[in-house]
Phi, psi and omega in degrees: 000318180297320178298323178295316179296326181295339182263336186294308186296320175301327177292318178295329179267033178057041176059051179295089175070355182049037178248167177299136188234149175165218187214107175246082183253089181293101183294119187275104183296339180293338182272350180288138175208149183290141176236132186289347182283162176304138188265142170051041176289144183247053179292157180288163175293138182248124174281119189292329185300330181260005184284137177265357182278127178269120181296142180261335180285146181295321183295310179295328177297317177298314182297320180294316182295332180263013176056043181261002181245121173263307180217159176221161168253128178058058189300312183295319177297319178298315181296318180295320179294320178294323176298318178297319180294318181293333179276347180217074186292344185261004180293144178235157358291149182289126179288154180239158176236140185227151169223157180247147179228114173282147188253058179285349177213182183263014182219162171256149183249183186297328178296314177293324179299323177300317180295318181293321178291330174292321174301321178298323178297318177294320178301317182289347178257020172090024177252169166257163182234148176225131179244123176264115175274123189277059177296331178268314183290333180296329178296335178272308181094123180289119181277358188304117175057026175252138181285329184225168177298141177293143176269109184260153178269072182268143176224156174288138176291130176263345184254014180237136181291155178292143180246141182286130177252105183292338179292312179268354180054048177205170177263137180228145172272139181290163178259153173210163176285150178312123184303328181297330179299311181298313182298316182295317180295316181297318179297318179294317178298315181297319180300317183287314185283340179268000174297146184306138179267144174289151178290135177282126178239121183288128181275151177283343179252111186305324185270357183271146177292153179278118178258122182239121180283166182300323182288341180272352183286129176246117184292109175249121184260113179299148175273140178256128177240137173267121189304321184291347183244005183287132176270168178298323179295321178292325176300318178295321179297317180297321182292338186252354183229160179259178177063037175250142177236124177251130177248121184237130175263116184291348172298319178294323179294314185294332179290341186268349192244158187257155180297320181299323177290323176298314182296318183286318188270324185254297188301319183291341185253010177245134180275122179296323179299317180292323179297317181289340181276351179297138180301326181296326179277319179299324179296330179278322188273337188223168175223149181284133181277089184285333184294314181271353178056033176280139183275060175201169179268134180258125182295146175224183177299118188267117178262067183211131180255175185295325182298324179293322177296325180289345180306318182300321179290329179291320178292325175296319176303313180302315183299312181295321180297310183290332176292321183284326186263327187241013178057040175287130180246337186227134170250136178242158179182176174291164185296342176285353182262359185299322178299317178293320179295316178301320180297320178295319179293320178293322178297317178299321179294318179296323181283348183052043191272337188230152178264021181210165179284149164256151186233161176224139176228129174244152180252155177300143178284143172268148183237156175281177183298334180271004179092352179283159180295133175289124183207173182292334181271000177244170180277079184284163182290320185249124177225111181246127178219183183293339180269356181294133178261161178305320180292320178298316179296316180300315182294322180296317178288326178295332186257017176294161180291159179302319182294327183282335189302309182298315181298317181292321177298319180293316189276330186262333188254169169247023175295134180308140183299327179297319179295319179297309182298324179295317180293318181294320182289330182281306180201119186298328180292326175295323178293322178294320177295322177300316179297312181297317179298318182298312184292318180291320177296320179299315188273331188231349178102165184295322183300322179295315179297317179297322179294322177297317178294319185293323186246324185274306181298322181279350183062021178289343178301329180295325179293320185284330179274353179282335182265138181285331181209138179202151178247131186236161172293150186308316182294318179293319178300314181297317182291320179294319179296321176299317179296315181298329181276353179262003172259163177305129185211164175218175180234131180246150172276148180300327179296323177298317181290327178296324177282332182098139179235134178298135183299319180299319178296316181297317180294325178296330178287335185261325185240107186244151181289136176285167179289336180221160180093170180282150179214123178271119187300150181291319182302305178301323180296319179297314182294333178280353175081027180257009179244148181211157171251113190065239178253006183263117180291137177241120182245005180240116180301337182267004177300141184269129175262126186231186179297339178292345179267000182291141171250150183229128169246134182239148173261147180295348177267005174109345179288151176209155179224133178251137183202164175242114179273132180238127177256137175239108186069210184266335191232011177247133181227141178228150183232133171247106178282154181241127173268130178287000000 
C-alpha cells in the first residue's frame, strides 16, 4: 500500500521526479525559544492601508512610508517583536525572513525584485534571509488569482534513469524545470542580495525612517549558503551571526521525504474548507455573476486540477520546514500570496511546532501598462537574469513607464522620499535616470554608472567605434573598456577571424531571443540593412567577418584591446573581443 501511495502524488504533481514524496521536517528543538508575546494567535489578515495603528518599529515605519505593506498577519505582534529585535540586535538565534521564487522563466521581474530588495532591508536590520527556489512547486504552478494553468518550461530529464511506474506498468523518465532557469535565477538573486548593505543606524525617533548618509555606509557583504551543502557547523554559524543568505531548492527537499509523512504532517492538519475559501482559489474556481447581480460566486467549468490545489499545502510545508531548521519567522510575498502564507502559519499552529508566532507580510502588486499583474509569464518591464549586462539593466530601468517610476523608486531604493518626489515633479526622465543609476550603482558600483553616463548617455560611444585605431589616456582607456564589457559581448580567437565568420552566425551568438516577449529575428534585420560593423552596413547574413574588421583601442601606457563593434538599429550595440 505504501508503495502505491508513493506513486500517486508524483502523478498528481505532474510526475515531480517520480520519487517518494512527503514531509520529513525534523523539528529542531534547539531552535525553540520562548517569546513574551501571545503565542499562536489566529488573528485575521489586516489590510495595512486602512489600519489606524502607527507602527513603532523603525523597519515597519520605513516600509509603511514607502507603501511597501499591503497586508500583514498579526500586525501589532509583528511590530512589537521587531521593536524587541531592534533593541537587542545581538540576540541569538538570529531570526530569518524568507520569500519563495518559482522558476517558470530564466529571469526575475519587478515584482520579485521588490521582494528581494525587501529582504535586503531585513538584512540591513540584523536579520538573515532565506530564498526558496521552487524547483518542485514550479512543476505544479501556483493557481493564485490565475484564470488558467501556468505554462511551465518542463523537460524530460536526460541524466536520470527511468523509474518504474506500477500504476501505468511502464518506465517513465521524471520531469524537471529547464536547468538554465534555476541557474539564472540563483545568479540574479545572489547578485542582488550580495550587493553591499548600508549600515543600520538606530534612530532616536521610533516612527521615523532611518536616514543613512553615504559616509555612514559600511559595506557589509552577505554570505550565500546553498542549503543542500550546509554543514552542521555552518548551521550553527548562521544561527549566531547576521547577514547570511540561504538558498534552498524545494525540489531537493521533496525528494527526501515520504508521502506518508506528508499525509500525516501536512494533509491531515489542513482544512480543505479553509483552503477552498481563500480568495486566491475562489477567483480561479468561480466567477462573479454580474448579470444577475447576486452577491455570491457562481460556479463555472473549473479548469483546475488537484495538483494545483495542493500547491498551497506545498508552500505551507516549505514555511514550516524553513521555520524549524533556519529560524524563519516572517514570510514575505506579493499580495496574491497572502492565502498561501496564511496556510503555512495555520499549519504551524496545528502542529504546535513553535513557541512563538510566525508572521506574514505582503507587498502591493505591480502592474503592466495594460493593468495586468507584472510577472515572469508576461512581458514585464524589468527582466534580470544571469546574462543581463549593466547597460541592459540601466536601460530597462530608464525606460520604465511614467506611472511605474515613482512606485519603483519608493519600493526599491532608500533614496529619501523628498528627493524622489522632487525629481518626479520636476522632470520624470530625470527621475527615471535616478532609478537606473541607483540600481546599477547598487549592483555594479559607481564606476559602472559613471561609464554609462560618459559613453552611453552622451552617445560618445559612437565616436569611438567609428575609428579603426586610436590611442587614449589610461583613465579614458579604462573607462571605455569598462563600457565595452558591460554590453552583450563574446570572445573570438584570432584563428577564427582569419578563416572568417558568417555575420549572421556571430550576431546569433550575441543577440538571443528571450523566453518571453516579442523578438525581431536577426536574419530579417540584417537583410533590411539595420545592422552594421563599425560604420559599415552589413545586409547579407552570410557575409564573412575577418581580421580586417577589427578595431583597436590603445592606452598610452602600452595596453591595447582588439574588438569588433556591431550595431543593431540605432541604440543596440554588441562587442566581439579578439584574443591574440
